[in-house]
C-alpha positions as CSV (number, residue, x, y, z in Angstrom):
1,M,-19.1,301.7,71.4
2,G,-15.6,301.1,69.9
3,R,-14.5,297.8,68.4
4,H,-13.0,295.4,70.9
5,D,-9.2,295.0,70.6
6,P,-8.5,291.3,70.1
7,L,-5.2,291.6,72.0
8,I,-6.8,292.7,75.2
9,D,-6.7,289.9,77.9
10,T,-4.2,287.9,75.8
11,M,-0.8,287.0,77.2
12,A,2.6,288.2,76.2
13,G,4.9,285.9,78.2
14,N,4.0,286.3,81.9
15,Y,2.0,289.5,81.3
16,R,-1.7,290.0,80.5
17,L,-2.4,292.9,78.1
18,V,-5.1,295.0,79.8
19,A,-5.1,298.3,77.8
20,R,-3.7,299.8,74.6
21,L,-1.5,302.8,75.3
22,G,-0.6,303.8,71.7
23,A,1.1,302.9,68.4
24,G,4.2,303.8,66.5
25,G,5.8,303.2,63.2
26,M,6.8,299.6,64.0
27,G,4.7,298.5,66.9
28,E,1.9,298.9,69.3
29,V,2.2,299.6,73.1
30,Y,0.0,298.0,75.7
31,K,-0.2,298.1,79.5
32,G,0.6,294.7,80.9
33,V,0.1,293.2,84.3
34,H,2.2,290.2,85.6
35,G,-0.1,287.2,86.1
36,Q,1.4,286.3,89.5
37,I,2.9,289.3,91.2
38,G,0.7,292.0,89.6
39,S,3.6,294.3,88.5
40,K,2.6,296.8,85.8
41,V,4.8,297.2,82.7
42,A,4.6,298.6,79.1
43,I,4.7,296.0,76.4
44,K,5.7,296.9,72.9
45,L,4.6,294.5,70.2
46,L,5.8,294.5,66.6
47,H,3.0,295.1,64.1
48,A,1.5,291.9,62.8
49,M,2.4,292.7,59.1
50,A,6.0,293.7,60.1
51,A,6.3,290.5,62.1
52,R,6.4,288.5,58.9
53,D,9.6,290.3,57.8
54,N,12.7,288.7,59.3
55,S,14.8,291.8,58.9
56,L,12.1,294.0,60.7
57,Q,12.1,291.5,63.5
58,Q,15.8,291.9,63.9
59,R,15.4,295.7,63.8
60,F,12.8,295.4,66.5
61,L,15.0,293.4,68.8
62,L,17.9,295.7,68.1
63,E,16.1,298.3,70.2
64,A,16.5,296.0,73.2
65,K,20.2,295.6,72.5
66,A,20.6,299.3,72.0
67,V,18.9,300.6,75.2
68,N,20.4,297.9,77.4
69,R,23.9,299.2,76.6
70,I,23.0,302.5,78.2
71,E,23.0,302.9,82.0
72,H,21.1,306.1,82.5
73,P,17.8,307.1,84.3
74,G,16.8,309.0,81.2
75,I,16.7,305.8,79.1
76,V,13.8,303.4,79.6
77,K,15.2,299.9,80.1
78,V,14.0,296.8,78.3
79,I,13.2,294.3,81.1
80,D,12.4,291.3,79.0
81,A,11.7,290.1,75.4
82,G,9.8,287.2,73.8
83,R,7.1,286.2,71.4
84,T,3.3,285.9,71.8
85,D,1.5,282.7,71.1
86,G,0.8,284.2,67.6
87,G,4.5,284.6,66.9
88,R,4.7,288.4,67.3
89,P,7.9,289.7,69.0
90,F,7.4,291.9,72.1
91,L,9.6,293.9,74.5
92,V,8.8,294.5,78.1
93,M,9.6,297.9,79.4
94,E,9.2,300.2,82.4
95,L,5.6,301.7,82.6
96,L,5.7,305.5,82.7
97,E,3.0,307.8,83.9
98,G,2.9,311.3,82.4
99,A,2.8,312.7,78.9
100,S,5.1,313.2,75.9
101,L,6.6,316.6,75.1
102,H,4.5,316.5,71.9
103,E,1.3,316.4,73.9
104,L,2.5,319.0,76.5
105,R,3.5,321.4,73.7
106,K,0.1,321.0,71.9
107,E,-1.7,321.7,75.2
108,G,0.5,324.7,75.9
109,K,1.7,323.3,79.2
110,L,5.4,324.0,78.8
111,T,7.0,327.2,79.8
112,I,10.4,328.3,78.3
113,S,12.2,327.3,81.5
114,E,10.4,323.9,81.7
115,A,11.1,323.1,78.0
116,C,14.8,324.0,78.5
117,R,15.0,321.8,81.7
118,S,13.4,318.9,79.8
119,M,15.9,319.2,77.0
120,V,18.8,319.3,79.6
121,D,17.5,315.9,80.7
122,V,17.3,314.6,77.1
123,L,20.8,315.8,76.2
124,D,22.2,314.2,79.4
125,A,20.6,310.9,78.3
126,L,21.9,311.3,74.7
127,A,25.4,311.9,76.1
128,A,25.2,308.6,77.9
129,A,23.8,306.9,74.8
130,H,26.6,308.2,72.6
131,A,29.2,307.2,75.2
132,A,27.8,303.7,75.0
133,G,28.0,303.7,71.2
134,V,24.4,304.3,70.4
135,I,22.9,307.0,68.1
136,H,19.1,307.5,68.4
137,R,18.5,308.9,64.9
138,D,14.8,309.6,65.4
139,L,14.6,312.2,68.2
140,K,11.3,314.1,68.3
141,P,8.8,315.4,70.9
142,A,6.7,312.2,70.5
143,N,9.7,310.1,71.6
144,L,10.4,312.3,74.7
145,F,8.3,311.6,77.8
146,R,7.9,313.7,80.9
147,T,6.9,311.7,84.0
148,R,4.7,313.0,86.7
149,E,7.8,313.4,88.8
150,G,9.2,315.9,86.3
151,R,11.8,313.5,84.8
152,T,12.1,313.6,81.0
153,V,13.2,310.3,79.4
154,V,14.0,309.2,75.9
155,L,11.9,306.5,74.2
156,D,11.9,304.5,71.0
157,F,15.3,303.4,70.0
158,G,13.7,301.4,67.1
159,V,16.0,303.0,64.5
160,A,19.0,303.5,66.7
161,K,22.5,303.0,65.2
162,L,25.0,300.9,67.2
163,M,28.6,302.0,66.9
164,A,30.2,299.0,68.5
165,N,33.3,297.1,67.4
166,D,31.9,293.7,68.6
167,A,30.4,291.0,66.3
168,P,29.0,292.7,63.2
169,V,25.2,292.8,62.9
170,R,23.8,292.9,59.4
171,L,20.2,294.1,58.8
172,T,18.4,295.2,55.7
173,M,16.9,298.6,56.1
174,T,14.4,300.4,53.8
175,G,17.0,303.0,53.0
176,S,19.8,305.0,54.6
177,A,17.7,308.1,55.1
178,V,16.3,306.8,58.4
179,G,14.3,309.1,60.7
180,T,11.4,311.6,60.6
181,P,11.9,314.3,57.9
182,H,11.0,317.3,60.1
183,Y,13.9,316.3,62.5
184,M,16.5,314.9,60.2
185,A,20.0,316.4,59.8
186,P,21.2,317.3,56.3
187,E,23.7,314.5,56.2
188,Q,21.0,312.1,57.4
189,I,18.8,313.1,54.5
190,R,21.7,312.5,52.1
191,G,22.1,309.0,53.4
192,E,25.6,309.6,54.8
193,P,26.9,307.5,57.8
194,A,25.2,308.6,61.0
195,T,27.3,310.2,63.8
196,P,26.2,311.6,67.2
197,S,25.9,315.0,65.5
198,V,22.5,313.9,63.9
199,D,21.1,313.7,67.4
200,I,22.4,317.1,68.3
201,Y,20.7,318.5,65.2
202,A,17.5,316.8,66.1
203,A,17.7,318.2,69.6
204,G,18.0,321.7,68.1
205,V,14.9,321.1,66.1
206,V,13.0,319.8,69.1
207,L,14.0,322.7,71.3
208,F,13.1,325.1,68.5
209,E,9.6,323.5,68.3
210,L,9.0,323.4,72.1
211,L,9.9,327.1,72.4
212,C,8.4,328.5,69.2
213,G,5.3,326.3,68.8
214,R,6.4,325.2,65.3
215,R,9.3,323.5,63.6
216,P,12.0,325.5,61.7
217,F,10.9,323.9,58.4
218,D,7.2,323.3,58.8
219,N,6.0,322.5,55.2
220,T,3.3,320.0,54.8
221,D,5.1,317.8,52.3
222,D,8.2,315.8,53.3
223,E,10.1,316.9,50.1
224,S,9.9,320.6,50.9
225,V,10.9,319.9,54.5
226,M,14.0,317.9,53.5
227,V,15.0,320.6,51.0
228,G,14.7,323.1,53.8
229,H,17.0,321.2,56.1
230,L,19.5,320.8,53.2
231,E,19.7,324.4,52.0
232,R,17.6,327.0,53.9
233,R,18.4,328.9,57.0
234,P,16.1,328.4,59.9
235,P,14.2,331.5,61.2
236,P,15.7,333.1,64.3
237,P,13.6,331.7,67.3
238,R,13.3,335.1,68.9
239,A,11.5,336.3,65.8
240,L,8.7,333.9,66.6
241,E,9.0,334.1,70.4
242,P,10.7,337.2,71.7
243,A,10.8,335.9,75.3
244,I,13.4,333.3,74.4
245,P,16.8,334.3,75.9
246,I,19.5,335.2,73.4
247,A,21.8,332.5,74.7
248,V,19.2,329.9,74.1
249,Q,18.6,331.2,70.6
250,D,22.3,331.1,69.8
251,L,22.5,327.5,71.0
252,I,19.5,326.4,68.9
253,L,21.0,328.0,65.7
254,A,24.4,326.4,66.4
255,A,22.7,323.0,66.7
256,L,20.9,323.6,63.4
257,Q,24.1,324.3,61.4
258,K,24.2,322.4,58.1
259,D,27.9,321.5,58.7
260,P,28.2,319.0,61.6
261,A,31.6,320.4,62.5
262,K,29.9,323.8,63.3
263,R,27.4,322.3,65.8
264,P,28.1,321.8,69.5
265,R,30.9,319.2,69.7
266,S,28.9,316.8,71.9
267,A,25.5,316.3,73.6
268,L,27.4,317.0,76.8
269,A,28.6,320.3,75.6
270,M,25.1,321.3,74.4
271,R,23.6,320.1,77.7
272,D,26.0,322.3,79.7
273,A,25.3,325.4,77.5
274,L,21.6,324.9,77.8
275,R,21.8,324.4,81.5
276,A,23.6,327.7,81.9
277,A,21.1,329.5,79.7
278,T,18.2,327.8,81.6
279,D,19.7,329.0,84.9
280,G,19.5,332.5,83.6
281,V,15.9,332.1,82.6
282,A,15.0,330.7,86.0
283,S,16.5,333.6,87.9
284,S,15.1,336.4,85.8
285,A,12.3,335.6,83.3
286,V,10.4,333.2,85.6
287,R,10.8,335.2,88.8
288,E,7.8,335.1,91.2
289,P,6.3,338.5,92.1
290,P,7.1,339.6,95.7
291,S,4.4,339.0,98.2
292,S,2.9,341.9,100.2
293,A,4.6,340.6,103.3
294,S,8.0,341.0,101.7
295,I,7.5,344.6,100.6
296,P,9.0,346.9,103.2
297,T,6.8,349.6,104.7
298,L,8.7,352.8,104.6
299,A,6.4,354.5,107.1
300,A,7.4,352.0,109.7
301,T,11.1,352.9,109.3
302,P,11.6,356.7,109.7
303,S,15.2,356.5,108.6
304,A,14.1,354.9,105.3
305,K,11.8,357.7,104.3
306,A,12.4,359.1,100.8
307,P,12.5,362.9,100.6
308,R,9.1,364.3,99.4
309,P,9.6,366.7,96.5
310,S,8.0,370.2,96.7
311,R,4.5,370.3,95.3
312,L,5.2,373.6,93.6
313,R,8.3,372.2,91.9
314,T,6.3,369.2,90.6
315,L,3.6,371.5,89.1
316,A,6.3,373.6,87.4
317,L,7.9,370.5,85.8
318,V,4.6,369.2,84.5
319,G,3.7,372.7,83.1
320,A,7.0,372.9,81.3
321,A,6.6,369.5,79.7
322,L,3.1,370.3,78.4
323,F,4.3,373.6,77.0
324,A,7.2,371.9,75.1
325,L,4.7,369.3,73.7
326,L,2.4,372.0,72.5
327,G,5.3,373.7,70.7
328,V,6.3,370.5,68.9
329,I,2.7,370.0,67.7
330,L,2.5,373.6,66.3
331,I,5.8,373.2,64.4
332,V,4.7,369.9,62.8
333,Y,1.3,371.5,61.8
334,A,3.0,374.5,60.2
335,A,5.3,372.3,58.2
336,K,2.5,370.2,56.8
337,R,0.4,373.3,55.9
338,S,3.4,374.8,54.1
339,R,3.8,371.7,52.0
340,A,0.1,371.6,51.2
341,D,0.1,375.3,50.0
342,R,3.1,374.7,47.7
343,A,1.5,371.6,46.2
344,A,-1.8,373.5,45.6
345,S,0.1,376.4,43.8
346,E,2.0,374.1,41.4
347,P,0.2,373.2,38.1
348,T,-0.9,369.6,37.8
349,V,0.5,367.9,34.8
350,A,-1.5,364.9,33.8
351,K,0.4,362.0,32.2
352,P,-1.0,361.2,28.9
353,A,-2.4,357.7,28.7
354,V,-1.0,355.6,25.8
355,P,-3.8,353.8,24.0
356,V,-3.3,350.1,23.7
357,D,-3.7,350.1,19.9
358,A,-1.2,352.9,19.5
359,L,1.3,351.0,21.6
360,F,1.0,347.9,19.6
361,A,1.1,349.9,16.3
362,T,4.4,351.5,17.4
363,C,5.9,348.2,18.4
364,A,4.8,346.5,15.1
365,Q,6.3,349.3,13.1
366,L,9.6,349.3,14.9
367,V,10.0,345.6,15.2
368,T,10.8,345.4,11.4
369,I,13.8,347.7,12.0
370,D,15.4,346.4,15.2
371,P,13.5,343.3,16.6
372,V,15.8,342.6,19.5
373,G,16.1,346.2,20.5
374,V,12.4,346.8,20.4
375,A,11.8,343.6,22.4
376,D,14.2,344.5,25.1
377,A,13.0,348.1,25.4
378,Q,9.2,347.5,25.1
379,H,8.8,344.1,26.6
380,A,7.2,345.3,29.9
381,A,5.0,347.8,28.1
382,V,3.8,345.1,25.6
383,Q,3.1,342.7,28.5
384,A,1.0,345.3,30.3
385,A,-1.0,346.1,27.1
386,F,-1.5,342.5,26.3
387,F,-2.9,341.8,29.8
388,Q,-5.2,344.9,29.5
389,R,-6.6,343.4,26.2
390,C,-7.1,340.1,28.0
391,A,-9.1,341.9,30.8
392,E,-11.2,343.7,28.1
393,D,-11.9,340.3,26.4
394,R,-10.6,341.6,23.1
395,W,-8.9,338.9,21.2
396,D,-8.5,340.4,17.7
397,V,-5.8,338.7,15.6
398,A,-3.9,341.9,14.8
399,V,-3.1,342.5,18.5
400,I,-2.2,338.9,19.1
401,H,0.1,338.9,16.0
402,C,1.8,342.1,17.1
403,F,2.3,340.7,20.6
404,V,3.8,337.5,19.3
405,T,6.1,339.3,16.8
406,V,7.5,341.5,19.5
407,T,7.8,339.3,22.6
408,T,8.9,336.0,21.1
409,V,12.3,337.6,20.8
410,V,12.8,337.6,24.6
411,D,10.2,336.0,26.8
412,L,6.9,335.1,25.3
413,A,6.5,332.4,27.9
414,R,6.1,334.9,30.8
415,C,3.0,336.4,29.3
416,I,1.4,333.2,28.1
417,G,2.1,331.3,31.3
418,A,0.3,334.0,33.3
419,L,-3.0,333.5,31.6
420,T,-5.9,331.7,33.2
421,P,-7.1,328.5,31.6
422,D,-10.1,330.3,30.3
423,Q,-8.0,333.0,28.7
424,R,-5.7,330.5,27.1
425,D,-8.7,328.8,25.6
426,R,-9.9,332.1,24.1
427,L,-6.4,332.9,22.9
428,E,-6.1,329.5,21.2
429,S,-9.6,330.0,19.5
430,A,-8.5,333.4,18.2
431,L,-5.3,331.9,16.9
432,D,-7.1,329.1,15.0
433,V,-7.4,331.5,12.0
434,K,-3.6,332.0,12.0
435,P,-2.0,328.6,12.2
436,K,1.5,330.1,12.0
437,I,0.9,332.3,15.0
438,A,-0.7,329.4,16.9
439,E,2.4,327.3,16.2
440,S,4.6,330.1,17.8
441,I,2.4,330.2,20.8
442,G,2.6,326.4,21.1
443,D,6.4,326.5,21.0
444,A,6.7,328.9,23.9
445,K,9.1,327.8,26.6
446,S,10.4,328.9,29.9
447,M,13.6,328.4,31.9
448,V,13.6,325.5,34.3
449,S,16.1,324.5,37.0
450,I,16.1,320.9,38.2
451,Q,18.1,319.8,41.2
452,S,18.5,316.5,43.2
453,Y,20.1,315.5,46.5
454,P,22.6,314.0,45.9
455,S,23.4,315.6,42.5
456,G,24.4,313.7,39.5
457,A,21.1,311.9,38.8
458,A,20.1,311.3,35.2
459,I,16.9,313.0,34.3
460,S,14.4,312.5,31.4
461,I,11.0,313.5,30.3
462,D,8.9,311.1,28.2
463,G,12.0,309.0,27.6
464,V,14.0,311.9,26.3
465,Q,17.3,312.3,28.3
466,L,17.9,315.9,29.4
467,G,21.2,315.3,31.2
468,K,22.3,315.1,34.9
469,T,21.4,317.2,37.9
470,P,21.9,320.1,38.5
471,W,20.3,320.9,35.1
472,A,18.9,324.2,33.7
473,G,17.3,324.7,30.4
474,Q,14.2,325.6,28.4
475,L,11.1,323.5,28.6
476,P,7.6,323.9,27.0
477,L,4.8,325.6,29.0
478,A,3.1,322.4,30.2
479,N,2.9,320.0,33.1
480,A,6.0,317.7,32.8
481,I,6.9,314.5,34.6
482,V,10.6,314.3,35.3
483,E,12.2,310.9,35.9
484,F,15.3,310.6,38.1
485,A,17.7,307.7,38.0
486,M,21.0,307.2,39.9
487,P,23.0,304.1,40.7
488,G,22.5,303.0,44.3
489,Y,19.3,305.1,44.7
490,K,15.6,304.4,44.2
491,P,14.3,305.7,40.9
492,R,11.6,308.3,41.3
493,S,9.5,310.8,39.4
494,A,8.3,314.3,40.2
495,S,6.0,316.7,38.3
496,I,6.5,320.4,37.6
497,N,4.0,322.8,36.0
498,V,6.2,324.9,33.7
499,R,4.9,328.5,33.7
500,G,6.1,331.8,32.3
501,D,5.1,334.1,35.1
502,R,7.3,332.7,37.9
503,P,10.7,330.8,38.4
504,N,10.4,327.1,37.6
505,V,12.5,325.1,40.1
506,L,12.2,321.4,40.9
507,K,14.1,319.9,43.8
508,V,13.9,316.3,44.9
509,V,15.6,314.1,47.5
510,L,16.7,310.7,46.4
511,I,16.6,307.7,48.8
512,R,19.2,305.0,48.8
513,A,18.1,301.6,47.4
514,R,17.8,298.6,49.8
515,R,21.1,297.0,50.6
516,A,22.2,294.8,53.4
517,E,25.4,296.7,54.2
518,D,23.5,299.9,55.2
519,T,23.4,298.7,58.8
520,E,26.7,296.8,59.2
521,L,27.9,297.7,62.6
522,S,31.5,296.5,62.3
523,S,33.0,300.0,62.4
524,P,32.3,303.0,64.6
525,Y,30.0,305.7,63.2
526,R,29.0,303.7,60.2
């Protein structure tokens, strides 16, 4: 039996909490019943820990202010607000029955046409929100709810941005990159001022997910997801779900443009385009098969009879087709037999195998004459020979010395970095008798590229300053912790395992530091 929820049967204003419906980032949602008239509502309470933070309390109440600006059936209204006896702020909202689009997608209960119609409802609600000066900033399937009547509504304006020109409201946020990484627009990730276009981008991600069963950038870690939004192209939706109409795919890809100016100009424009595409789906792809009653019976209408072809003519056509197919088969067989006969008559010339020792001896002899030329010409061959020796577990110093002499000139790191930990241990043991060679191995480096969003961050390793991003240079083959610092952004660190057998690229997204002016609402689109 589960643990009893201490809030059940407690009061939130005039409402008794009777069941827990769910929880989100800032609060918990309960079903409430009015103590006198019995009306049922949804009550959202701020988390107990968050209720101790005055700025988070203001953010919580900002949701009520945001949604009550919007007059639209697709936006759940806040009926009342208050505090519990324990001091926790709460909002009273319309109680909905149905399921979120996230739940419906996971259960496979959304067809293409249904998903498109739901998003038409969402975009219609967003258009009303934008017209009222409100940007949602956290649109995702979990925040979109489809009622039993088939109406899709937008929930959770907890991180909404007001664009009003009335009295400024100042709140302290945890950073400018507000939202859920999988649905954030590139400019939102960079911490730039939010505009309605961030909701259009998120709507494109949501529609992509509902139709394809996955998000365009579906990595498990937030860093890779945000880098995907910043610089990678999303896969074409029809490559994942061929049944998606071309017009719908084009609209999704337009909404996912990195440049806000290239996206649909408004939620209203995207709604109209999707509605047109959905009408096409409804009239063709989702057409019901005809019933037997609707199929005309030709025998009942003599004038509608189709002329019956001659049976002899039909047999003649079938015979001709079979004869032609047999001819094609014979031609193909003859061509293959001719090629096989020619190959059998030609002498087979075996390619002589180059012994590993001979290859190393040749390289060792030539390296004294032209080190750079030998390295450039023989590098791939030396690598192959070196790895063959590793596989044979032969670690004699002469071979290792020859390898180091030749390949240090260009890219020693590529070979050493490809060794397994066990092979590296064996190599180091063999090199113990030759300290000078071991020192060369220890100094092996590989090219590394380090980028940050935004660029211009100072980077360092073990207190040694490397420069500013974007940065490229040689680093030793090892695991390195890179420190990032930039005025106005939170300092952070990231690790990279520098290897020689692959490109070494480190990309991080910097988050703005806390500052009060991040949510000043005195100017539009701030």
